[in-house]
N, C-alpha and C positions, 0 to 999 in steps of 0.2 A: 828847622829840620824835623821831620816826623819822628815820633817816639818809636823805639824798637819794640814790637809786640813780644819779642822774646825776653825783654827786660822786666824784672819783677816790679820795677818802679813805674811801669806803664799805668796811665791814669785809670784804666778799668779795674785794676787790682783792688779787691775788697768790695767791689760793687756787685749787686745782683745783675747777672747778664742773661738776657732772654734769648732763646734759640728758636728761630722760625724755620720750619722745615722748608727745604727747597721745593719749588713748584712741581718738579717732576715727581716728588715723593707723594704729592697730593692728587695729581690728575687721575681721574677714574676711580678714586677710592671712596668718594662721597664724604671724605673728611673735610670739614670747613677750613677755609683759609683764616688764620688767626691774626692777620696783619692789623686789622682795626683794633681788636681788643688788646693786642700787645702794645701797640703804639700809645694807647690810652693809659697804659701802666707806667710809661716812662717818667722819670723824675731824676733829680741830681744823683740819686743812689741806685737807680734802676736803668740800665742801658741795654742796647742790643749787643749781642755777642760779636766781637771783632778780635782777631788775633788768636793767641793761644787759649784753648779751652782747657781749664784745669783738670777736666775729667779725662783728657787724652794725654798720652806720653808726649813729652816735649821733644820736638825734632831738633837735630843740630842746626846751627846757623847755615852750614853749607852741606845739606843732606846729600847722601849718595844712594845709589839704587838699593843696597841691602838695608839701609835705614828705613826705607818704606816697607820692606818685607817685615822687619822687626817691630816697627812702631805704628804702622798705619793699616796694613792689610788685615782683613778678616781672617780668622784662623783657617777656615775652610779653603779659601783661595790661596793663602800662603802655603799650606800643606800640599795642596794640589799642584801648584807650580813647581815646588821643590821635588815632589815625587815624580812628576812628569819629566823634568830635566834629569833627575837621577836615573830613571829608566833609560833615557836616551844615552846618557853617559856610560852606563853599564853595558849597553848594547854596542858600544864602540862607534856611535854616530859621530859625524864631523861636528866640530864646535859650533858651526852655524846652526845646526839642528838643535843641539843642546841649548844654545842661547835662545832660539825661537821658542823652544818648549818652556824655558824659564820665564818668558815674557808673554806667552800667547793669550793668557786670560788676565793680564795685569790690570786692565780697566775694571774688572770685577772686584778687585781688592778693596778699593776705597773711592771709586768714582761713579761708574755706571755700568749696568749689566746689558741693557738693550744694545744690540749690534756690537757686542763686546770685541769682536775681532777687528772691526774697523776702527773703533775707538782706541784699542790697544796698539794697533799699528801706528796710528797718528801720534800717540803718546810717546812712542819710542823712536820714531823715524829719524829725528835729528842725531841720534846717538848710536845707531847701529848701521850695518850695511843695508843697502837697498834690498838685497835678497832676504835678509832676516825680517825686515819690516813687511815685505811682500808675503812671506810665509805666514807671519802672524795674522795679517788681514785675511788671507784666503783660507786659513784653516777653518774659519767659520762656515763658509758655504760648503767646503769639501766634507765637513763632518756629516752632512746629510746623505752622502753618496758613497756607496761601497766601491772598493777596489780589491778584487780577489787576488791580484798579483802580489799584494803585500799582506793579505789576510785581514783586510779591513772591511767591516760590515756596518750596516746602520746600527747605531747604539741602542741596545735594549732599553737603556734609561730614557730615551726619547719617547718610546711608547708610553712609559709611565708619566713622564713630564707633560707631554702634549696630547696624549691619546692616540690610539691606533689609526684614527681617521684624519690626523693632522695633514693639512695641505701645505707643502713647501712653497713659500712665496716665489713669485716670478724672478725677483732680483737675485735671490739665492740660487735659483736654477741657472740664471744667466751667468753669474759670477763663478759658479762651479764649472761651467763649460769653458769660460775664459781661462780659469786656472788649469783645467785639464790639458789645454792646448799650449800652455806656457812652458818655457824652458826651465823654470824653477818649480814646476809642478811637484816633483818628488820631494823637494825640501819641505813644502807645506804638507804634503801627504804624510810624511814621516812625523810631523807634529801631531796630526790626528791619530796616528798609530800609537804614539806614546802618551797621548792625552787620555785615551779611553778608559784605562783601568787604574787611574791615579788618584783615588779618593779614599785610601785606606787610613782610617782614623788611628790605627795602632802604630803607624810608621812615622817616626820623627827623624828629620834630616836637618843637619846643621847647615845653615845657608853659607857658612864660610867655605865649604868645599867647592863652591863655585867662584871664589874670589879670583882665581887665575883666569878662568874662562871669561868672566866679566871684564877683567883687566885687558884682555886681548880683543874683546868683541863689543864692548860698550864704552863709548866715549864720555866719561864722567866730566861734566863741566867744573872748572875750578871754583866757580861761584856757588856751586851746589845746584841740584835739580830744582827748578822753580825760580832761580835767580840769575840765569844767564839770559841771553837775548834771543833765544830760540822762539819760534812761533808757537810752541806748545808749553812754554814755561808756566803760563797761567793754569794749565791743567794740573801740573805738579803742585803749584801753590794751593789749588783747590783741595788737594789731598792733605796738604800740611794744615790748612785752616778750613776744614769742611763746613764749619758752622757759622762762617762770616755772614753777617746780614747783607753786606754789599761787597 
């Protein structure tokens, strides 16, 4: 039987563990791939990182959604998701909207930023209603297009992030049009509305206020996220052990 990487008696304990950056973190940066030099350093006391990284908080053996908020998500993403969901809650939105707001940028927390709406939707799809996952996915293309009926306009921040001459990709235009014609359009549109102004660094929100909403709208697997048989379990495990060599 394989050793449990949560066990302090795991063979890597006490050894030097080398962390190789994921390929996506290097592409386009000009930073060299250190694979050759790292492998040359291996010996009985120097190994590649696998399992729990002592520099990270240890996750429970059966982690739940809020464990990722507390122990893995970057502060900016965690704060933003909580603020967005709280805005929706305070505005009296339906729980499906609050839940979608809580999850809409979840991929940014500890996985990947590129196409974050699509990644986030895939990450949560086995555990939420189809409508919530749909709203999470389509908030990404809808963010680029105004809707005066709810007071949503193109984000000022996008001019700063991408420049005033940024051209919206064709797939984003296509998917925004698909979303606009869909019966769940307004669910996703309300995510964009409560997404826009939710980056206040002075506002702290206790994640526990969403415990009941999560309990009614997110199916927590008994084995813990990352250890059930869902097709996305590996994505949650990647956030638990983000520095694994393989």
